C-alpha positions as CSV (number, residue, x, y, z in Angstrom):
1,M,-2.6,-14.0,47.7
2,N,-1.6,-12.4,44.3
3,A,-2.0,-9.0,44.0
4,P,-4.6,-7.8,40.8
5,L,-3.2,-7.1,37.7
6,P,-3.2,-3.5,37.0
7,K,-5.8,-2.2,34.3
8,P,-4.0,-0.8,30.9
9,S,-3.7,3.0,30.7
10,P,-6.6,4.6,28.9
11,K,-3.7,6.1,26.5
12,L,-2.6,2.7,25.7
13,L,-5.9,1.4,24.8
14,P,-7.2,1.6,21.1
15,K,-9.3,4.6,19.8
16,L,-12.7,3.8,19.1
17,L,-14.6,6.9,17.8
18,I,-18.7,6.5,18.3
19,I,-20.6,9.2,15.8
20,E,-24.1,9.5,17.5
21,D,-26.7,12.1,18.3
22,D,-28.5,9.9,19.9
23,I,-26.6,10.4,23.8
24,G,-28.9,6.9,24.9
25,L,-27.1,4.9,22.4
26,C,-23.7,6.7,23.3
27,S,-24.0,5.6,27.0
28,Q,-24.9,1.9,26.0
29,Y,-21.6,2.3,23.5
30,R,-19.6,3.8,26.2
31,W,-19.6,0.5,28.7
32,A,-20.1,-2.3,25.7
33,F,-16.2,-1.9,24.7
34,P,-14.0,-1.6,27.7
35,S,-11.3,-2.7,25.5
36,C,-11.1,0.3,23.9
37,Q,-10.7,4.2,24.6
38,V,-14.0,5.7,23.6
39,L,-14.7,9.2,22.4
40,F,-17.9,10.5,20.8
41,A,-19.0,13.0,18.9
42,H,-22.3,14.2,17.9
43,T,-22.0,16.4,14.4
44,R,-19.9,16.2,11.4
45,L,-17.3,18.9,12.6
46,Q,-17.4,17.2,15.9
47,A,-16.6,13.9,14.2
48,L,-14.0,15.8,12.0
49,A,-12.2,17.5,14.5
50,V,-11.9,14.4,16.7
51,A,-10.5,12.4,14.0
52,Q,-7.7,14.8,13.1
53,K,-6.4,15.2,16.5
54,E,-7.1,11.4,17.7
55,R,-6.3,9.1,14.5
56,P,-8.8,6.7,15.8
57,A,-8.4,3.0,14.6
58,V,-12.2,2.9,14.2
59,A,-15.0,4.6,14.0
60,I,-18.8,3.7,14.6
61,M,-21.0,5.6,12.6
62,D,-24.9,6.7,12.3
63,L,-26.1,7.8,8.7
64,G,-28.5,10.2,10.3
65,L,-26.6,12.9,11.8
66,P,-28.0,16.6,12.3
67,P,-29.2,18.9,11.1
68,D,-30.2,16.2,8.7
69,P,-31.6,13.5,11.6
70,D,-34.2,11.6,9.3
71,G,-31.8,11.1,5.9
72,V,-28.2,10.5,5.3
73,S,-26.8,13.0,3.8
74,E,-24.9,14.4,6.8
75,G,-23.8,11.2,7.4
76,F,-22.3,10.4,4.0
77,A,-20.5,14.4,4.4
78,T,-19.0,12.8,7.0
79,L,-18.2,9.7,5.5
80,D,-16.7,11.4,2.9
81,G,-14.6,13.8,5.2
82,L,-12.9,10.6,7.1
83,A,-12.1,9.2,4.0
84,R,-10.3,12.5,3.0
85,Q,-9.1,13.2,6.7
86,A,-8.4,9.9,8.2
87,P,-7.9,7.3,5.6
88,N,-6.6,4.3,7.8
89,T,-9.5,4.8,10.3
90,K,-12.1,1.7,9.8
91,V,-15.4,3.1,9.5
92,I,-18.3,1.0,10.7
93,V,-22.1,2.4,9.4
94,A,-25.1,2.2,11.3
95,T,-28.0,1.7,9.1
96,S,-31.8,1.7,9.5
97,H,-33.1,-2.0,9.6
98,G,-33.6,-3.7,6.0
99,D,-31.8,-0.3,4.4
100,R,-29.3,-2.1,1.9
101,A,-28.7,0.2,-0.6
102,H,-27.4,3.2,2.3
103,A,-25.2,0.3,3.5
104,L,-23.6,-0.7,0.0
105,R,-23.2,3.0,-0.6
106,A,-21.3,3.4,2.0
107,I,-19.3,0.4,1.7
108,A,-18.5,1.9,-1.6
109,A,-17.6,5.4,-0.5
110,G,-15.4,3.5,2.1
111,A,-17.2,2.4,4.7
112,Y,-15.5,-0.5,6.5
113,D,-18.5,-2.6,7.4
114,F,-21.9,-1.5,8.1
115,C,-24.4,-2.7,11.2
116,E,-28.2,-2.9,11.3
117,K,-30.4,-1.0,14.0
118,P,-31.3,-1.6,16.2
119,I,-27.8,-2.5,17.1
120,D,-27.3,-6.2,18.3
121,I,-23.8,-5.0,20.3
122,G,-22.3,-8.7,20.3
123,M,-22.2,-8.9,16.3
124,L,-21.3,-5.2,16.4
125,G,-18.3,-6.1,19.4
126,T,-17.0,-8.6,16.6
127,I,-17.2,-6.6,13.5
128,V,-15.3,-4.1,16.2
129,A,-13.0,-6.3,17.0
130,R,-11.9,-7.4,13.4
131,S,-11.4,-4.1,12.4
132,L,-8.8,-3.7,14.7
133,R,-7.1,-7.0,13.9
134,L,-7.2,-5.2,10.5
135,R,-5.6,-1.9,11.3
136,T,-3.2,-3.6,13.7
137,L,-1.7,-5.5,10.9
138,E,-2.0,-2.3,8.3
139,D,-0.1,-0.7,10.6
140,E,2.6,-3.2,10.7
141,N,3.0,-3.6,7.1
142,R,2.9,-0.1,6.7
143,R,5.7,0.2,9.4
144,L,8.0,-2.4,7.6
145,S,7.3,-0.9,4.1
146,E,8.5,2.4,5.6
147,M,12.0,0.7,7.3
148,P,14.8,1.1,4.9
149,S,16.7,-2.4,3.9
150,P,19.8,-3.0,5.7
151,S,22.0,-0.8,4.3
152,P,26.3,-2.4,5.0
153,I,27.4,1.1,4.6
154,K,27.0,3.6,7.5
155,H,25.2,7.0,6.2
156,I,23.7,5.4,3.0
157,V,20.0,5.3,3.4
158,T,18.1,3.5,0.7
159,G,15.8,0.7,0.0
160,D,16.1,0.4,-3.5
161,A,17.4,-2.5,-5.3
162,G,20.0,-1.0,-7.1
163,M,21.7,1.3,-4.7
164,L,21.5,-1.9,-2.2
165,K,23.7,-3.5,-5.1
166,V,26.1,-0.6,-5.3
167,C,26.8,-0.4,-1.1
168,R,27.3,-4.5,-1.2
169,D,29.8,-4.1,-4.4
170,I,31.2,-1.0,-2.4
171,E,31.9,-3.4,0.6
172,K,33.2,-6.0,-1.9
173,L,35.9,-3.7,-3.5
174,A,36.8,-1.9,0.2
175,A,39.5,-5.5,1.1
176,A,41.0,-5.6,-2.2
177,N,44.1,-2.7,-3.0
178,V,42.8,-1.7,-6.3
179,S,42.1,2.0,-7.8
180,A,38.2,2.3,-7.9
181,L,36.2,5.1,-10.1
182,L,33.0,6.1,-9.5
183,L,30.6,7.4,-11.6
184,G,27.5,9.9,-10.6
185,E,25.5,12.4,-11.2
186,S,27.0,15.5,-8.8
187,G,25.2,15.3,-5.9
188,T,24.8,11.1,-5.5
189,G,26.9,10.0,-3.0
190,K,30.1,9.3,-4.3
191,E,32.1,10.7,-1.4
192,A,30.5,8.9,1.1
193,L,30.8,5.9,-1.3
194,A,34.7,6.7,-1.8
195,R,34.8,7.3,2.7
196,A,33.2,3.3,2.9
197,L,35.5,2.2,1.1
198,H,38.2,3.4,3.3
199,D,36.9,2.7,6.1
200,L,35.7,-0.9,5.4
201,G,39.2,-1.7,4.4
202,P,42.2,-2.5,6.1
203,R,43.8,1.3,5.7
204,A,40.6,2.6,7.6
205,S,43.0,3.4,10.5
206,Q,45.1,6.2,8.0
207,P,44.4,9.6,6.8
208,F,41.3,9.8,4.3
209,V,42.4,12.6,2.2
210,A,39.7,14.3,0.0
211,I,40.5,17.0,-3.2
212,N,37.9,18.6,-5.8
213,C,39.7,18.6,-8.7
214,G,37.4,20.7,-10.3
215,A,37.2,23.3,-7.3
216,I,40.7,24.7,-7.5
217,P,42.4,27.1,-10.2
218,E,44.3,25.2,-12.2
219,A,47.6,27.4,-10.9
220,L,47.2,26.0,-7.8
221,L,45.6,22.3,-7.9
222,E,49.5,20.9,-8.8
223,S,50.6,22.4,-5.3
224,E,47.6,21.3,-3.6
225,L,48.1,17.7,-5.1
226,F,52.0,17.7,-5.1
227,G,53.0,20.1,-2.7
228,H,56.1,22.4,-3.3
229,E,59.6,23.4,-1.5
230,R,60.3,26.6,0.0
231,G,60.9,29.0,-2.7
232,A,59.9,27.2,-5.6
233,F,57.8,29.6,-6.5
234,T,56.5,33.8,-5.7
235,G,55.2,33.2,-2.1
236,A,56.5,29.4,-1.0
237,V,57.8,30.7,2.1
238,K,57.6,27.1,3.4
239,Q,57.7,23.7,2.3
240,T,54.2,22.0,1.9
241,L,53.3,18.3,1.5
242,G,50.7,17.9,-1.1
243,K,47.3,15.4,-0.7
244,I,49.1,12.9,-2.0
245,E,51.9,12.6,0.6
246,L,49.5,13.4,3.2
247,A,47.4,10.6,2.1
248,H,50.5,8.1,2.5
249,K,48.8,4.4,3.8
250,G,45.5,5.7,3.2
251,T,43.2,7.0,0.7
252,L,43.5,9.7,-1.8
253,F,39.9,10.7,-3.1
254,L,40.4,12.7,-6.4
255,D,36.6,14.1,-6.9
256,E,35.2,15.6,-10.3
257,I,38.6,14.1,-11.9
258,G,37.5,14.9,-15.3
259,D,38.2,18.2,-14.5
260,L,42.0,17.1,-14.0
261,P,43.9,19.6,-16.7
262,Q,46.0,17.7,-19.2
263,Q,49.6,18.9,-17.7
264,L,48.4,17.3,-14.7
265,Q,47.2,14.3,-16.0
266,V,50.4,13.4,-17.5
267,K,52.2,13.8,-13.7
268,L,49.2,11.8,-12.3
269,L,49.7,8.9,-14.3
270,R,53.3,8.8,-13.7
271,F,52.6,9.3,-10.0
272,L,50.4,6.0,-10.4
273,Q,52.8,4.3,-12.1
274,D,55.4,4.2,-9.6
275,Q,53.6,6.1,-6.3
276,R,56.4,8.3,-6.7
277,V,56.2,11.7,-5.8
278,E,58.2,14.9,-6.7
279,R,57.0,18.4,-5.0
280,I,57.2,21.4,-7.0
281,G,60.5,22.8,-6.7
282,G,62.1,19.3,-5.2
283,R,64.5,17.0,-6.7
284,Q,64.0,14.2,-4.9
285,P,61.4,11.4,-5.5
286,I,59.3,10.2,-2.0
287,Q,57.8,7.1,-2.4
288,V,54.4,6.9,-0.9
289,D,51.8,3.9,-0.3
290,V,48.3,5.2,-1.3
291,R,45.6,3.6,-2.8
292,V,43.3,5.7,-5.0
293,V,39.6,6.4,-5.6
294,S,38.5,8.9,-7.8
295,A,34.6,10.0,-9.1
296,T,33.2,12.4,-11.6
297,N,29.6,13.3,-12.7
298,Q,31.1,13.2,-16.9
299,V,31.7,10.5,-19.7
300,L,35.0,10.0,-19.2
301,Q,35.1,7.5,-21.9
302,D,33.6,10.2,-24.2
303,Q,36.4,12.4,-23.0
304,V,38.8,10.0,-24.2
305,D,37.6,9.4,-27.4
306,Q,37.5,13.6,-28.0
307,G,41.2,13.8,-26.7
308,R,40.1,15.8,-23.8
309,F,41.3,13.2,-21.1
310,R,44.4,10.9,-21.4
311,G,43.4,7.0,-22.5
312,D,45.9,5.5,-20.1
313,L,45.5,7.8,-17.2
314,F,41.4,6.8,-17.9
315,Y,42.5,2.6,-17.5
316,R,45.0,3.2,-14.8
317,L,41.8,5.0,-12.5
318,N,39.1,2.3,-13.6
319,P,39.9,-1.4,-13.1
320,I,36.8,-1.4,-10.7
321,T,33.9,1.3,-12.2
322,V,30.7,1.8,-9.8
323,R,28.3,3.3,-11.2
324,I,26.0,5.4,-9.0
325,P,22.2,5.7,-10.3
326,P,20.6,9.2,-9.7
327,L,17.7,9.6,-7.0
328,R,15.0,9.6,-9.8
329,D,15.9,6.0,-10.8
330,R,15.7,5.2,-7.0
331,G,12.3,4.2,-6.3
332,G,11.1,5.2,-3.0
333,D,14.4,6.4,-1.7
334,K,13.2,10.0,-2.5
335,L,10.2,9.6,0.2
336,L,12.4,7.5,2.8
337,L,15.4,10.2,2.4
338,A,13.2,12.9,2.9
339,R,11.5,11.1,5.6
340,H,15.2,10.7,7.1
341,F,16.4,14.7,6.3
342,L,12.8,15.2,8.3
343,A,13.4,13.2,11.2
344,Q,17.3,14.6,11.6
345,Y,16.8,18.0,10.8
346,A,13.7,18.3,13.4
347,Q,15.8,17.3,15.7
348,E,18.7,19.4,15.2
349,F,17.1,22.5,15.2
350,A,14.0,21.7,17.7
351,R,11.6,22.1,15.0
352,P,7.6,20.4,15.7
353,V,7.2,19.5,12.3
354,R,6.0,15.8,12.1
355,G,5.5,15.1,8.7
356,F,4.5,15.7,5.0
357,S,1.2,17.3,3.4
358,D,-0.3,15.3,0.6
359,D,0.8,17.6,-1.9
360,A,4.3,17.8,-0.4
361,L,4.3,14.2,-0.9
362,A,2.8,14.3,-4.3
363,A,5.6,16.8,-5.0
364,L,8.4,14.9,-3.7
365,A,7.6,11.7,-6.0
366,A,6.8,14.0,-8.9
367,H,10.0,16.1,-9.0
368,S,13.2,14.7,-11.4
369,W,15.9,15.7,-8.7
370,P,18.7,17.1,-11.0
371,G,20.5,18.0,-7.8
372,N,20.5,14.6,-6.5
373,I,20.3,14.2,-2.4
374,R,21.9,17.2,-2.0
375,E,19.2,18.9,-3.6
376,L,16.9,17.0,-1.3
377,E,18.6,17.0,2.0
378,N,19.3,21.4,1.2
379,R,14.9,21.7,0.4
380,M,14.7,19.6,3.7
381,K,16.5,21.3,5.9
382,R,15.2,24.7,4.8
383,A,11.4,23.2,4.7
384,V,12.0,22.2,8.7
385,L,13.4,25.4,9.2
386,M,10.8,27.7,7.6
387,S,7.5,25.7,7.7
388,E,5.3,27.2,10.0
389,Q,2.3,23.9,10.1
390,R,3.6,20.6,11.8
391,M,3.2,19.0,8.7
392,I,5.5,20.3,5.8
393,S,4.1,21.6,2.4
394,A,5.1,21.7,-1.0
395,A,5.7,25.1,-0.9
396,D,7.9,24.7,2.3
397,L,10.0,23.0,0.0
398,E,9.5,25.6,-3.0
399,L,8.6,23.0,-5.2
400,T,5.0,22.8,-7.4
401,P,2.4,20.3,-6.1
402,G,2.9,17.1,-7.9
403,T,0.7,16.2,-10.4
404,E,1.8,12.3,-9.8
405,D,-1.1,10.1,-10.2
406,M,-2.2,9.3,-6.4
407,M,-4.5,5.8,-7.4
408,G,-1.1,4.2,-6.1
409,Y,-1.5,5.8,-2.7
410,D,-5.5,5.9,-2.5
411,L,-6.5,3.8,0.1
412,R,-9.8,3.4,-0.8
413,T,-8.8,2.1,-4.0
414,A,-6.1,-0.1,-2.6
415,R,-8.1,-1.8,0.2
416,S,-11.5,-2.1,-2.7
417,R,-9.0,-4.0,-4.3
418,A,-6.9,-6.2,-1.8
419,E,-10.7,-6.8,-0.5
420,R,-11.9,-8.2,-4.1
421,D,-8.5,-10.6,-4.7
422,V,-9.3,-12.3,-1.1
423,V,-13.0,-12.5,-1.7
424,Q,-12.4,-14.3,-4.8
425,R,-9.8,-16.0,-3.5
426,A,-11.8,-17.5,-0.5
427,L,-14.5,-18.1,-3.0
428,A,-12.0,-20.3,-5.0
429,R,-10.9,-22.4,-2.2
430,S,-14.5,-22.8,-1.0
431,N,-15.4,-24.2,-4.3
432,G,-18.3,-21.6,-4.4
433,T,-20.0,-22.5,-1.0
434,L,-20.8,-19.2,0.7
435,A,-21.0,-19.9,3.9
436,T,-17.7,-21.7,4.0
437,A,-16.2,-18.8,2.1
438,A,-17.8,-16.2,5.1
439,R,-16.3,-18.6,7.2
440,L,-12.7,-18.3,5.4
441,L,-13.3,-15.0,5.5
442,G,-14.6,-14.3,9.1
443,I,-17.8,-12.4,8.1
444,S,-21.4,-13.3,8.1
445,R,-23.1,-14.8,4.9
446,P,-25.0,-11.6,4.8
447,T,-21.7,-8.8,5.2
448,L,-20.1,-11.8,2.0
449,Y,-23.2,-11.0,0.2
450,T,-22.8,-7.1,0.5
451,L,-19.6,-7.7,-0.6
452,L,-20.1,-9.7,-4.0
453,E,-22.5,-7.3,-4.5
454,A,-20.1,-4.3,-3.7
455,H,-17.0,-5.5,-6.0
456,G,-19.6,-7.0,-8.7
457,L,-18.7,-10.7,-8.0
458,S,-20.7,-14.3,-8.5
459,A,-20.8,-17.3,-6.2
460,D,-17.5,-18.6,-8.4
461,G,-15.4,-15.9,-8.0
462,S,-16.3,-14.1,-11.9
463,G,-17.0,-11.0,-12.6
464,V,-20.9,-11.2,-13.1
465,P,-23.1,-9.7,-10.7
466,A,-24.0,-11.4,-7.5
467,G,-27.7,-11.7,-6.2
468,E,-30.7,-14.2,-6.0
469,D,-28.2,-16.9,-8.0
470,A,-25.4,-16.3,-5.3
471,A,-28.1,-17.2,-2.7
472,A,-29.5,-20.3,-5.0
473,H,-25.9,-21.8,-5.5
474,D,-25.5,-21.5,-1.8
475,A,-28.5,-23.4,-0.9
476,L,-28.1,-25.9,-3.9
477,T,-23.8,-26.1,-2.4
478,E,-24.9,-26.3,1.1
C-alpha cells in the first residue's frame, strides 16, 4: 500500500489576503481556499501592514470596511494603499449586488477584478485561480527580464546590446596576436576588458602586466617601462626589470596611453617596431615577446591633430579599436549593476539590505554617472555599509531623488495598457462576438462588459464606448 503524499508546507502555498470585517465570512473563506495560505485583516491599517510584510499574491477585499462599513471610502483608501505598497498583488473587490459603479471605479483604481455579494464561492475560486496564474506569469517575466543576457566575459555584468557586442568583439580579438586600443571614459571597465583579451587568448598562462601612464611621474615612468641597470642614476642600487620585460610572452596593458610624454612616445614606438628594449644605463638590446593592449579616455586622433601625440605611434597602437559605451548609454545596466553590487556587498559585509526604495530606483536611473561603473560601485558599497534600512534610499546613495517619469514603471498603467491590448486582440479574433471573446480571455461576459466600458471600447475593438450597443451586437452575432 502506497503511503499518502505529504501535504505541501503552508509556507510554499501562494498567499491569499482576505480584507473583511465579517468574521463569519472570514471563516467561510478559510475553508474555501485550501490550496492557499490564507491571511486575514479586518481594517485598512491591518491590511497594509500584512501586505507590507507578507507580499500576498492575491487579495480579496470588501469595500465596506470600518470605520465606514456602510460606505466605500475606507475600502478605496485601502485599495489605493495596496496599489502603492504592494503593486504586484492582484486585488479582487467584493461589491454589493448590482453596485456596478463602484466595481468600475475599483477596476480603474487598480483592482484586478470584482465579485458581487452574496459571494458565489465557485465563481470567486475561478477568479482567484486566474489571478494566481497571472501573478505567476508576471513574476516569471519579471525574473527573466532582470536576468542579464549571457556575457562571454567573466566579471562583465551587462544586458545592453551595445556592451554585449563589445564583449563578443573582445572574444574574437583574444585569439589574434595583434595590438588593440580600448577607447572609453574613465570607469567604463577598460582594464577588465584588457584582462579578458589576455585571459581568453593563447597567452593566458603568461603574465598580464598593467601600468597607468598617467599615474606615474614622468621622471620615473621610463624606468618603470624599460627598467634600469645598477648605477644608471642616483638611487639605482640594483638592476631592475621594466614592465615590458616582466610581460615577456604575456600581455602589457598601457592604461591612459594618451598621457605618455613625447620623449617616451619615441622610445615606445621603437619597441613596438622591433620588440626590443634597452634598460636605462644598459647597452645591450633585449628581445621580448609582448602583446600590447592600450587604453585611453581621450580622443587620440584630436591629440595627433594637435601635435601632442605621435601619429606613427597612434597607428601602431590601434590596428584594432574597441569603443566602450559609457554607463549612461547602456540602458538598464545601471539598475542591473546596482543589483549586482547590492548582492555582492550585502554578502561581503553581512548587511541585511535587500533592495531599493522607489526614490533610489528613480535616482539611479536619472543620474548621468560621469564616473561610470567605478562611481556606481563606490556609491553602492557606501550605501550598503551605511544604510539603516532594508531598502537603500536615494539619500544612502548620496543622490538627489530622480525626476524620471515613472509612467513606464507604474504597474497599474502598464497592466491597463496590456489589458486593453489583449481585449482588442480577442475581439478581433472573435470578429466582435463577445461570447467568443470572453471564452478566449477566460472571463465571464459580465466581466468583459466591464472591461469594455473601463477601456472605452466597443464590440469591434474600436475606441467607441461600449454599452447597450455592445449587448445588442452580442445578441445579433450569437
